[in-house]
C-alpha positions as CSV (number, residue, x, y, z in Angstrom):
1,X,-1.6,7.0,21.2
2,X,-2.4,5.1,18.4
3,X,-0.8,1.9,16.6
4,X,0.5,2.3,13.2
5,X,-1.6,-0.3,10.9
6,X,0.0,-1.6,7.8
7,X,-2.1,-2.0,4.7
8,X,-1.7,-5.8,3.8
9,X,-4.1,-8.7,5.5
10,X,-6.1,-11.7,5.2
11,X,-8.8,-12.9,7.7
12,X,-11.4,-15.8,7.0
13,X,-14.4,-16.2,9.2
14,X,-17.3,-19.0,8.6
15,X,-20.0,-20.5,10.7
16,X,-23.5,-22.6,10.2
17,X,-26.8,-22.4,10.7
18,X,-29.8,-25.0,10.5
19,X,-30.3,-23.3,6.6
20,X,-26.6,-24.0,6.1
21,X,-23.0,-22.7,6.0
22,X,-21.3,-19.4,4.9
23,X,-17.3,-18.0,5.2
24,X,-16.4,-14.5,5.0
25,X,-13.0,-13.3,3.4
26,X,-11.2,-10.6,3.6
27,X,-8.0,-9.4,2.4
28,X,-6.6,-6.2,1.9
29,X,-3.5,-4.3,0.0
30,X,-1.6,-1.2,-0.7
31,X,-4.0,1.3,-2.0
32,X,-3.6,5.6,-2.1
33,X,-7.4,5.7,-0.6
34,X,-10.1,3.7,0.9
35,X,-11.2,1.1,-2.1
36,X,-14.0,-1.4,-0.6
37,X,-15.3,-4.1,-3.2
38,X,-17.8,-6.4,-1.6
39,X,-18.6,-9.5,-3.2
40,X,-22.5,-11.1,-2.6
41,X,-24.8,-13.8,-3.8
42,X,-27.4,-12.0,-5.3
43,X,-30.0,-10.5,-3.4
44,X,-27.6,-9.7,-0.7
45,X,-27.3,-6.0,-1.5
46,X,-27.8,-5.0,2.6
47,X,-25.1,-7.1,3.2
48,X,-22.9,-5.7,0.9
49,X,-23.7,-1.8,2.2
50,X,-23.5,-2.9,5.6
51,X,-19.7,-4.2,5.0
52,X,-18.5,-1.3,3.3
53,X,-19.9,1.4,6.1
54,X,-18.6,-1.1,8.5
55,X,-14.8,-1.0,6.8
56,X,-15.2,2.7,6.4
57,X,-14.8,2.8,10.1
58,X,-11.6,0.4,10.9
59,X,-9.8,1.6,7.6
60,X,-8.6,4.7,6.5
61,X,-6.8,3.7,3.6
62,X,-6.1,0.5,1.1
63,X,-7.6,-1.8,-1.1
64,X,-10.0,-4.5,0.3
65,X,-12.2,-7.3,-1.0
66,X,-14.5,-9.1,0.7
67,X,-16.5,-11.5,-0.3
68,X,-19.1,-14.2,0.9
69,X,-20.0,-17.8,0.1
70,X,-22.6,-19.4,1.6
71,X,-23.7,-23.3,0.9
72,X,-27.2,-23.8,1.6
73,X,-27.8,-27.4,3.2
74,X,-29.3,-30.1,1.2
75,X,-32.1,-30.4,2.1
76,X,-32.4,-26.6,1.5
77,X,-30.7,-26.9,-1.8
78,X,-33.2,-26.6,-4.6
79,X,-32.5,-27.1,-8.2
80,X,-34.9,-24.6,-11.1
81,X,-35.2,-24.8,-14.8
82,X,-35.9,-22.1,-16.7
83,X,-37.8,-23.6,-19.4
84,X,-38.5,-20.4,-21.3
85,X,-35.2,-20.4,-21.8
86,X,-34.2,-23.7,-22.7
87,X,-37.1,-23.9,-25.1
88,X,-35.9,-21.0,-26.6
89,X,-32.2,-21.9,-26.9
90,X,-33.6,-25.8,-28.3
91,X,-36.0,-23.8,-30.8
92,X,-33.2,-21.9,-32.2
93,X,-30.7,-24.7,-32.6
94,X,-33.3,-27.0,-34.3
95,X,-33.6,-23.9,-36.7
96,X,-30.2,-23.5,-37.6
97,X,-29.5,-27.5,-37.9
98,X,-32.9,-28.3,-39.5
99,X,-33.2,-31.3,-37.5
100,X,-34.8,-32.5,-33.6
101,X,-32.3,-32.6,-30.8
102,X,-30.9,-35.0,-29.0
103,X,-30.9,-35.9,-25.6
104,X,-27.5,-35.1,-25.2
105,X,-27.1,-32.1,-27.4
106,X,-30.2,-30.9,-24.8
107,X,-28.2,-31.6,-22.0
108,X,-25.8,-29.4,-23.0
109,X,-27.8,-26.8,-23.3
110,X,-28.7,-26.9,-20.0
111,X,-25.0,-26.4,-18.8
112,X,-25.1,-22.9,-20.4
113,X,-25.5,-20.3,-17.6
114,X,-28.7,-19.2,-16.8
115,X,-30.9,-22.2,-17.7
116,X,-30.2,-24.5,-14.7
117,X,-30.2,-22.7,-11.0
118,X,-29.1,-24.5,-8.2
119,X,-30.5,-23.1,-4.5
120,X,-31.6,-19.9,-6.4
121,X,-34.7,-19.7,-4.5
122,X,-33.3,-20.5,-1.2
123,X,-30.7,-17.9,-1.5
124,X,-33.4,-15.4,-2.5
125,X,-35.9,-16.6,0.3
126,X,-32.5,-16.6,2.8
127,X,-31.7,-13.1,2.1
128,X,-35.0,-12.0,3.0
129,X,-34.6,-13.4,6.3
130,X,-33.6,-11.0,9.4
131,X,-32.3,-13.7,11.6
132,X,-29.6,-14.7,8.9
133,X,-28.5,-11.7,7.7
134,X,-28.2,-10.4,11.4
135,X,-25.8,-13.4,11.4
136,X,-24.1,-13.0,8.3
137,X,-23.7,-9.3,8.8
138,X,-22.2,-9.7,12.8
139,X,-19.8,-12.5,11.1
140,X,-18.4,-9.6,8.3
141,X,-17.4,-7.5,11.2
142,X,-15.9,-10.2,13.0
143,X,-14.1,-10.7,9.4
144,X,-13.0,-6.9,9.5
145,X,-12.2,-6.9,12.7
146,X,-9.7,-10.1,12.3
147,X,-8.6,-8.1,9.0
148,X,-7.4,-4.8,10.8
149,X,-6.0,-7.1,13.7
150,X,-3.4,-8.7,10.5
151,X,-2.8,-5.2,9.8
152,X,-1.9,-4.1,12.8
153,X,0.7,-6.9,12.9
154,X,1.8,-5.9,10.0
155,X,2.4,-2.3,11.2
156,X,4.3,-3.1,14.2
157,X,6.6,-4.9,11.8
158,X,7.0,-1.7,9.7
159,X,7.5,0.3,13.2
160,X,10.1,-1.6,13.9
161,X,11.9,-1.2,10.4
162,X,11.3,1.7,9.8
163,X,12.7,3.1,13.1
164,X,16.1,0.9,12.2
165,X,16.2,2.3,8.8
166,X,16.3,5.8,11.0
167,X,18.7,4.8,12.8
168,X,20.7,3.8,9.8
169,X,20.0,7.3,8.3
170,X,20.8,8.9,11.4
171,X,24.6,7.3,11.3
172,X,25.4,8.3,7.7
173,X,24.2,12.2,8.5
174,X,26.6,12.0,11.2
175,X,28.8,10.8,9.1
176,X,28.2,13.3,6.8
177,X,28.6,16.1,9.4
178,X,32.3,15.2,10.6
179,X,33.6,14.7,6.7
180,X,31.4,17.9,6.1
181,X,33.7,20.0,8.7
182,X,36.6,19.2,5.9
183,X,34.8,21.0,3.4
184,X,36.4,24.2,3.6
185,X,40.1,23.5,3.8
186,X,39.8,21.0,0.8
187,X,38.2,23.6,-1.2
188,X,40.7,26.5,-0.8
189,X,43.4,23.9,-1.5
190,X,41.4,22.5,-4.8
191,X,40.9,26.1,-5.8
192,X,44.5,27.7,-5.3
193,X,45.9,24.7,-7.1
194,X,43.3,25.3,-10.3
195,X,45.2,29.3,-9.7
196,X,48.5,28.3,-9.6
197,X,47.8,26.3,-12.8
198,X,46.0,28.9,-14.4
199,X,47.8,32.0,-13.0
200,X,51.8,30.8,-13.4
201,X,52.9,34.7,-13.4
202,X,50.7,35.6,-11.1
203,X,48.7,38.4,-12.6
204,X,45.5,36.9,-10.7
205,X,45.1,39.2,-7.6
206,X,45.4,37.5,-4.2
207,X,42.1,39.6,-2.9
208,X,40.1,38.4,-5.7
209,X,41.4,35.1,-5.3
210,X,40.1,34.9,-1.3
211,X,36.8,35.9,-2.7
212,X,36.2,33.7,-5.3
213,X,37.3,30.9,-2.7
214,X,35.2,32.2,0.2
215,X,32.3,32.2,-2.0
216,X,32.4,28.6,-3.2
217,X,33.3,27.7,0.4
218,X,29.4,29.1,1.0
219,X,28.0,27.2,-1.9
220,X,29.3,24.0,-0.8
221,X,28.2,24.6,2.9
222,X,25.9,21.6,4.0
223,X,25.1,22.3,7.3
224,X,21.9,23.7,6.1
225,X,21.6,20.1,4.9
226,X,22.0,18.3,7.7
227,X,20.3,20.5,10.1
228,X,17.0,19.8,7.1
229,X,17.4,16.1,7.7
230,X,17.9,16.2,11.5
231,X,14.7,17.4,11.7
232,X,13.6,15.4,8.7
233,X,15.0,11.9,11.6
234,X,12.8,13.8,13.9
235,X,9.9,14.3,12.8
236,X,9.9,10.6,11.3
237,X,10.2,8.9,14.6
238,X,7.5,11.5,15.9
239,X,5.2,10.0,13.2
240,X,5.9,6.5,14.3
241,X,5.5,6.9,17.5
242,X,2.0,8.3,16.8
243,X,0.6,5.6,14.7
244,X,-2.1,5.5,12.1
245,X,-2.8,7.0,9.8
246,X,0.8,8.1,8.9
247,X,1.2,6.6,5.8
248,X,1.2,9.6,3.2
249,X,2.9,12.0,5.6
250,X,6.1,9.3,5.8
251,X,6.5,9.1,2.1
252,X,6.3,13.0,2.1
253,X,9.0,13.3,4.4
254,X,10.7,10.2,2.5
255,X,10.8,12.8,-0.3
256,X,11.9,15.4,1.6
257,X,15.0,13.3,3.1
258,X,15.7,12.2,-0.7
259,X,15.8,16.1,-1.7
260,X,18.2,17.1,1.4
261,X,20.1,13.9,0.3
262,X,20.9,14.6,-3.5
263,X,21.9,18.6,-2.5
264,X,24.0,17.0,-0.1
265,X,25.8,15.1,-2.8
266,X,25.8,18.0,-5.1
267,X,27.9,20.2,-3.0
268,X,30.4,18.0,-2.0
269,X,34.0,18.2,-2.9
270,X,35.3,15.1,-1.6
271,X,34.8,11.5,-2.5
272,X,34.1,10.2,0.9
273,X,31.2,12.7,1.7
274,X,29.9,12.1,-1.3
275,X,30.1,8.4,-0.4
276,X,28.2,8.9,2.6
277,X,25.3,11.1,1.1
278,X,24.9,8.0,-1.6
279,X,24.5,5.8,1.6
280,X,22.2,7.7,2.7
281,X,20.2,7.9,-0.5
282,X,20.1,4.0,-0.4
283,X,18.6,3.8,2.9
284,X,16.5,6.6,1.8
285,X,15.3,4.6,-0.7
286,X,14.1,1.7,1.5
287,X,12.7,3.8,3.9
288,X,10.1,5.2,0.7
289,X,9.8,1.6,-0.2
290,X,8.1,0.1,2.8
291,X,6.7,3.4,4.2
292,X,4.4,2.6,1.0
293,X,2.8,0.0,3.4
294,X,1.8,2.0,6.2
295,X,-2.0,3.3,6.6
C-alpha cells in the first residue's frame, strides 16, 4: 500500500568541489499532469535531460521547477570580453553622435548583455567534465528525493484532513437519512391540505388523490441518493488508504458526491432536510478543494 502524496513541496541541496560550489533547488505546485521545467547554465543540457528522466520516475502529477546555480572558485573565474561585439557597438554609437566615445560611455556599453562574460569559459569546460557532471547529477537526484519526501509529508496531512471531512459528510448523511423518514408524512399532509383548499366542495376523487400523493412521495424518495452517498464515502476511504496516484479519482468522486447532494436538496420537502443537504454540500466543497492538492 503506497502513501498519499501532495503536490506542493520545496527542496534545496548544496555542495562544494575544487572547481566551486553549486545549489540545486526543486519546488513543486499543483498541476493536472506532470510538467518539469529545468533551468541550468548554458552547456548543461545533459543535466536537464537527466533531471526530467529522474522526475518522471518519482512523480505522476505536479508542476515542477528545478534550477541549478554554479559559483566557480575565484581562482578559476575568467572574464571574457566579446571584442567584435564591443567594437560594433562603439562604431554604431560614434556614427550616431559623430564624435568619439569617452571611457565612461565605453564602460556603459560593456554592461550590455553578451559584451562581457564572467566565468563563461570555465563553465563550458566544467560542462565537459564527466566527474563534475556525475556529482551534479547525483545532487539533483538528492534534491528530487527530498522534494518527494516533502510532498509525502503534505500528503500525510491531507489524508488526515480528507478523512475528517469524509466523517463530517457521513454525519450529515446520517442526519439526512433520519429526517428523510418523515418525508412521506410531510408530503401527504402538504398535498392533502392543498387539495382541501382547492376542492372545498369535495369533487376530487379520493382514489385519484391517493395515487397523486403516492407518485409525489416516490419522486421525493431520497433513499437511492443516500445509498449512493454511502457508497461514495466508502470509495473515498479506500482511495485515501490506497495512496497516490489517487488525486484524479478523488476529484471525480467529489463531483459525484456533489451531484447526489444536489439531488437530495431538490427532493427535500422540509427545511431541516434541506439544511442537512446544504451542510453536506459545504463539506463536499471543502473536500473537493483539498483533493485538488493530492497527486
